[in-house]
C-alpha positions in Angstrom: 47.9 1.7 38.2 46.5 -1.4 36.5 45.6 -4.8 37.9 49.0 -6.4 37.2 50.9 -3.6 39.0 52.4 -1.8 36.0 51.8 1.8 35.2 50.5 2.5 31.7 52.4 5.1 29.8 50.7 8.4 28.9 49.8 8.7 25.2 51.7 11.4 23.3 49.8 14.4 22.0 50.3 13.2 18.4 48.9 9.8 19.2 45.8 11.4 20.7 45.2 13.6 17.7 45.7 10.6 15.4 43.2 8.6 17.4 40.7 11.4 17.1 41.2 11.8 13.3 40.8 8.1 12.6 37.7 7.4 10.6 35.5 4.7 12.3 34.6 1.6 10.3 31.0 1.6 9.0 29.6 -1.9 9.5 26.1 -0.9 8.4 24.5 -2.7 5.4 24.8 -0.5 2.3 26.4 2.3 4.4 23.3 3.0 6.5 20.8 2.9 3.6 19.7 -0.7 4.5 16.2 0.3 5.7 15.6 2.4 2.7 16.6 -0.4 0.3 14.4 -2.9 2.2 11.5 -0.4 1.8 12.0 0.0 -1.9 12.3 -3.8 -2.4 9.1 -4.4 -0.4 7.3 -1.6 -2.4 8.3 -3.2 -5.7 7.2 -6.6 -4.6 3.8 -5.2 -3.5 3.4 -3.7 -7.0 4.2 -7.0 -8.6 2.3 -9.4 -6.4 -0.8 -7.4 -5.3 -3.0 -6.5 -8.3 -4.8 -3.2 -8.0 -7.7 -4.2 -10.3 -9.7 -7.4 -10.0 -9.3 -9.8 -12.9 -12.1 -9.7 -15.5 -14.3 -12.7 -16.0 -16.1 -13.5 -19.2 -19.7 -14.6 -18.5 -21.0 -16.7 -21.4 -24.6 -17.8 -21.9 -25.6 -21.1 -23.5 -26.5 -20.8 -27.2 -29.6 -23.0 -27.1 -31.4 -21.4 -24.2 -35.0 -20.6 -24.5 -36.4 -17.7 -22.6 -40.1 -17.3 -21.8 -41.8 -14.0 -21.2 -44.9 -13.7 -19.1 -47.1 -10.7 -19.6 -49.3 -9.7 -16.7 -52.0 -7.2 -17.3 -53.7 -5.3 -14.5 -56.5 -2.9 -14.8 -57.2 -0.2 -12.4 -59.6 2.6 -12.6 -58.0 6.0 -12.6 -60.5 8.8 -11.7 -60.7 11.6 -14.2 -59.5 14.9 -12.9 -62.2 17.2 -11.8 -62.2 20.9 -12.6 -64.4 23.3 -10.7 -67.0 25.0 -12.9 -66.5 28.8 -12.9 -69.3 31.1 -14.1 -68.4 34.0 -16.4 
């Protein structure tokens, strides 16, 4: 019995089978492949926008630069190697 006092009619067996065979509507984006498509799009954007190699920079030196070289000489006494004298 329902709230308004009427008795609902029992569904026929054919109606029950038809209701079970009815294919449900798929409301998912791209038939359920939405997360995979979003992942692929994000991966492609990462490849395009994030470089994997740092950009090269050309370092140029001025043409009229003068370089000076300073030579520093140091002397240090190195002892001669000693060999033990052996008698024949």
